[in-house]
ChimeraX commands (.cxc) that place a marker at each C-alpha (Angstrom):
marker #1 position -141.37,83.95,200.34 radius 0.5
marker #1 position -141.59,81.75,203.38 radius 0.5
marker #1 position -142.71,78.18,203.14 radius 0.5
marker #1 position -143.34,75.64,205.84 radius 0.5
marker #1 position -143.78,72.05,204.76 radius 0.5
marker #1 position -145.42,69.55,207.00 radius 0.5
marker #1 position -146.54,66.07,206.16 radius 0.5
marker #1 position -149.87,64.88,207.46 radius 0.5
marker #1 position -152.66,62.61,206.37 radius 0.5
marker #1 position -155.23,64.85,204.77 radius 0.5
marker #1 position -157.91,62.17,204.82 radius 0.5
marker #1 position -157.37,61.41,208.51 radius 0.5
marker #1 position -159.45,63.98,210.35 radius 0.5
marker #1 position -157.81,63.00,213.64 radius 0.5
marker #1 position -154.54,64.53,212.42 radius 0.5
marker #1 position -156.08,67.89,211.47 radius 0.5
marker #1 position -156.11,69.44,214.92 radius 0.5
marker #1 position -152.46,68.65,215.55 radius 0.5
marker #1 position -151.44,69.93,212.12 radius 0.5
marker #1 position -153.37,73.17,212.40 radius 0.5
marker #1 position -152.16,73.81,215.95 radius 0.5
marker #1 position -148.58,73.19,214.88 radius 0.5
marker #1 position -148.76,75.56,211.93 radius 0.5
marker #1 position -150.46,78.27,213.97 radius 0.5
marker #1 position -147.80,78.04,216.66 radius 0.5
marker #1 position -145.09,78.51,214.03 radius 0.5
marker #1 position -146.85,81.36,212.26 radius 0.5
marker #1 position -146.61,83.63,215.30 radius 0.5
marker #1 position -142.84,83.12,215.36 radius 0.5
marker #1 position -142.59,84.08,211.69 radius 0.5
marker #1 position -144.67,87.16,212.37 radius 0.5
marker #1 position -142.26,88.26,215.11 radius 0.5
marker #1 position -139.26,87.71,212.87 radius 0.5
marker #1 position -140.80,89.66,210.02 radius 0.5
marker #1 position -141.67,92.57,212.30 radius 0.5
marker #1 position -138.04,92.78,213.37 radius 0.5
marker #1 position -136.72,92.59,209.82 radius 0.5
marker #1 position -139.13,95.31,208.67 radius 0.5
marker #1 position -137.09,97.89,210.56 radius 0.5
marker #1 position -133.78,96.68,209.17 radius 0.5
marker #1 position -134.71,97.14,205.51 radius 0.5
marker link #1:1,2 radius 0.2
marker link #1:2,3 radius 0.2
marker link #1:3,4 radius 0.2
marker link #1:4,5 radius 0.2
marker link #1:5,6 radius 0.2
marker link #1:6,7 radius 0.2
marker link #1:7,8 radius 0.2
marker link #1:8,9 radius 0.2
marker link #1:9,10 radius 0.2
marker link #1:10,11 radius 0.2
marker link #1:11,12 radius 0.2
marker link #1:12,13 radius 0.2
marker link #1:13,14 radius 0.2
marker link #1:14,15 radius 0.2
marker link #1:15,16 radius 0.2
marker link #1:16,17 radius 0.2
marker link #1:17,18 radius 0.2
marker link #1:18,19 radius 0.2
marker link #1:19,20 radius 0.2
marker link #1:20,21 radius 0.2
marker link #1:21,22 radius 0.2
marker link #1:22,23 radius 0.2
marker link #1:23,24 radius 0.2
marker link #1:24,25 radius 0.2
marker link #1:25,26 radius 0.2
marker link #1:26,27 radius 0.2
marker link #1:27,28 radius 0.2
marker link #1:28,29 radius 0.2
marker link #1:29,30 radius 0.2
marker link #1:30,31 radius 0.2
marker link #1:31,32 radius 0.2
marker link #1:32,33 radius 0.2
marker link #1:33,34 radius 0.2
marker link #1:34,35 radius 0.2
marker link #1:35,36 radius 0.2
marker link #1:36,37 radius 0.2
marker link #1:37,38 radius 0.2
marker link #1:38,39 radius 0.2
marker link #1:39,40 radius 0.2
marker link #1:40,41 radius 0.2
view
């Protein structure tokens, strides 16, 4: 399991774009790491 915790104001729509962009940018890095580890299992 991989978990990324990020605090943001859910009721503040102005913070949504930043939060989503941040999480998407991190998800591609996790994807790369998992691809590499797939071959080492």
